[in-house]
Each structure stands twice: as C-alpha cells, then as structure tokens.
PLY file of the C-alpha trace (Angstrom):
ply
format ascii 1.0
element vertex 135
property float x
property float y
property float z
element edge 134
property int vertex1
property int vertex2
end_header
-9.24 15.54 22.14
-5.39 15.40 23.18
-5.89 11.72 24.66
-6.80 10.70 20.93
-4.37 11.87 18.89
-1.48 9.19 18.49
1.33 8.56 20.29
4.79 8.99 18.71
5.47 5.29 18.61
1.94 4.51 17.00
3.04 7.38 14.23
6.33 6.02 13.17
4.90 2.21 13.22
1.75 3.33 10.84
4.22 5.56 8.44
7.12 2.27 8.25
3.50 -0.06 7.73
3.44 1.70 4.61
6.92 0.94 3.07
7.42 -2.44 4.21
3.99 -3.28 2.51
2.10 -4.40 6.41
5.01 -6.41 7.26
6.03 -4.00 9.97
1.83 -3.63 10.96
1.71 -7.19 11.08
4.37 -7.84 13.28
2.73 -5.32 15.46
-0.50 -7.02 15.19
1.02 -9.81 16.39
2.71 -8.58 19.38
-0.71 -6.80 20.50
-2.02 -10.92 20.50
0.80 -11.91 22.67
0.46 -8.40 25.16
-3.45 -8.43 24.84
-3.26 -4.62 23.96
-6.10 -3.49 22.17
-5.07 -2.02 19.19
-6.16 2.09 19.03
-8.34 2.91 15.67
-5.47 4.77 14.18
-3.38 1.83 14.41
-6.37 -0.17 12.92
-6.68 1.68 10.12
-3.19 2.51 9.04
-2.25 -1.24 9.39
-5.16 -2.84 7.48
-4.98 0.22 5.00
-1.38 -1.06 4.30
-1.81 -4.16 4.69
-4.99 -4.14 1.91
-3.18 -1.96 -0.27
-0.15 -4.25 -0.58
-2.72 -7.74 -1.42
-4.00 -5.48 -3.93
-1.04 -4.93 -5.70
-0.05 -8.01 -5.27
-2.91 -9.17 -7.16
-2.81 -6.55 -9.82
0.56 -7.66 -10.81
-0.97 -10.96 -10.94
-3.87 -10.26 -13.19
-1.94 -7.44 -15.57
1.17 -10.50 -16.02
-1.77 -13.25 -16.87
-3.71 -10.58 -19.07
-0.12 -9.93 -20.82
0.58 -13.62 -21.59
-2.86 -14.04 -23.66
-2.48 -10.37 -25.25
0.73 -12.15 -26.26
-0.65 -14.54 -28.88
-2.75 -12.04 -30.53
-0.60 -11.17 -33.87
-0.75 -7.01 -33.63
-1.96 -6.28 -30.37
1.46 -8.41 -28.77
3.35 -5.90 -30.37
1.57 -2.78 -29.00
1.07 -4.12 -25.13
4.64 -4.92 -25.21
5.38 -1.56 -26.05
3.54 -0.22 -23.42
5.04 -2.72 -21.12
8.19 -1.98 -21.91
7.90 2.25 -21.42
6.21 2.06 -18.23
9.04 -0.85 -17.27
12.21 1.20 -18.64
14.33 2.65 -16.52
13.82 6.35 -15.67
15.19 8.16 -13.23
18.13 6.10 -11.19
17.21 2.51 -12.45
13.30 3.43 -11.52
10.92 2.51 -13.69
7.82 5.15 -14.17
5.75 1.91 -12.02
8.10 2.03 -9.41
8.33 5.61 -9.36
4.51 6.01 -8.80
4.04 3.57 -6.45
7.14 5.01 -4.60
5.83 8.11 -4.16
1.75 7.27 -3.36
3.97 4.96 -0.16
5.73 8.04 0.57
2.79 10.10 0.63
0.28 8.07 2.98
3.83 7.30 5.15
4.24 10.56 5.61
0.79 11.61 6.36
0.55 8.43 8.87
3.68 10.03 10.64
1.73 13.38 11.04
-1.30 11.19 12.87
-3.57 11.48 10.24
-5.59 9.12 8.73
-4.59 8.58 4.63
-7.05 8.85 2.42
-7.07 6.42 -0.80
-10.09 6.43 -3.02
-12.38 3.40 -2.52
-9.22 1.59 -0.09
-9.75 4.17 2.55
-13.82 3.81 2.88
-13.69 0.14 2.61
-10.89 0.33 5.87
-12.69 3.39 7.57
-16.49 1.26 7.38
-14.84 -2.28 8.69
-12.32 -0.44 11.51
-13.30 2.87 12.68
-17.00 1.64 13.04
0 1
1 2
2 3
3 4
4 5
5 6
6 7
7 8
8 9
9 10
10 11
11 12
12 13
13 14
14 15
15 16
16 17
17 18
18 19
19 20
20 21
21 22
22 23
23 24
24 25
25 26
26 27
27 28
28 29
29 30
30 31
31 32
32 33
33 34
34 35
35 36
36 37
37 38
38 39
39 40
40 41
41 42
42 43
43 44
44 45
45 46
46 47
47 48
48 49
49 50
50 51
51 52
52 53
53 54
54 55
55 56
56 57
57 58
58 59
59 60
60 61
61 62
62 63
63 64
64 65
65 66
66 67
67 68
68 69
69 70
70 71
71 72
72 73
73 74
74 75
75 76
76 77
77 78
78 79
79 80
80 81
81 82
82 83
83 84
84 85
85 86
86 87
87 88
88 89
89 90
90 91
91 92
92 93
93 94
94 95
95 96
96 97
97 98
98 99
99 100
100 101
101 102
102 103
103 104
104 105
105 106
106 107
107 108
108 109
109 110
110 111
111 112
112 113
113 114
114 115
115 116
116 117
117 118
118 119
119 120
120 121
121 122
122 123
123 124
124 125
125 126
126 127
127 128
128 129
129 130
130 131
131 132
132 133
133 134
C-alpha cells in the first residue's frame, strides 16, 4: 500500500494547482505528455478537478453577470439585486469581499487536503471527476 501514496512532488503540484486555477496542473499535464510519463490517479484527480472547478467558476460568473444585466431593467428587482451584489462584493476584510473570501477558503481547503495526500471531496464535482478519472 505504501507505493500507492503520492510522492512529495505530486502532492506539491496537486496543492498548487488549486490556487492557480488549474494552470500548474495543466503545465504538469503538458510536461507529462512530452516525457511520455503516465499520470498517477492522484494527480489526474486533482488536476482535472481544479480545471473543472475553474471552468465552473468562470461559467457561473458569466451566467450571473448575464442574469444581473437582464434583471437590471426590471424596476423593483434592479434595486434589490443591486443591493445584494454590492453587499457581496463590498470589501470586508483586507479589501476582500465575501465572495472572494469564500472562494479563497475553498481553494485553501482543497490545496491543503491535496498536500496531505488525500482526495478532496466537493459534492457533485468530485463524484464526476472520480467516475471519469479513477475508474
């Protein structure tokens, strides 16, 4: 069972791939392609999960911006939505908004668990990645 544990460099790369939104993992995939190295399931899981999460965050951001633009023409809802958006994006702690703090804490959690050599669990996302990578 000891040979299934991830190496230190794998844990470091897996931990760094989350705060860089998958960029370090993508570079690791490219390096593995050029060196014909087979990625172990631990690395595949974390790299693909970080890329999936970064794409999902981007798409969610685009969708919310689109919906807010549509709602901004509705007379009463535009004021309510504007207040919610301003509240969630207002600086709270060291010029970081509530949304930025939540995203940073989630990325920190995923990076720490990856560095510990564990498979990070995020509902729905981890199940999709697990079905497509480890099996």
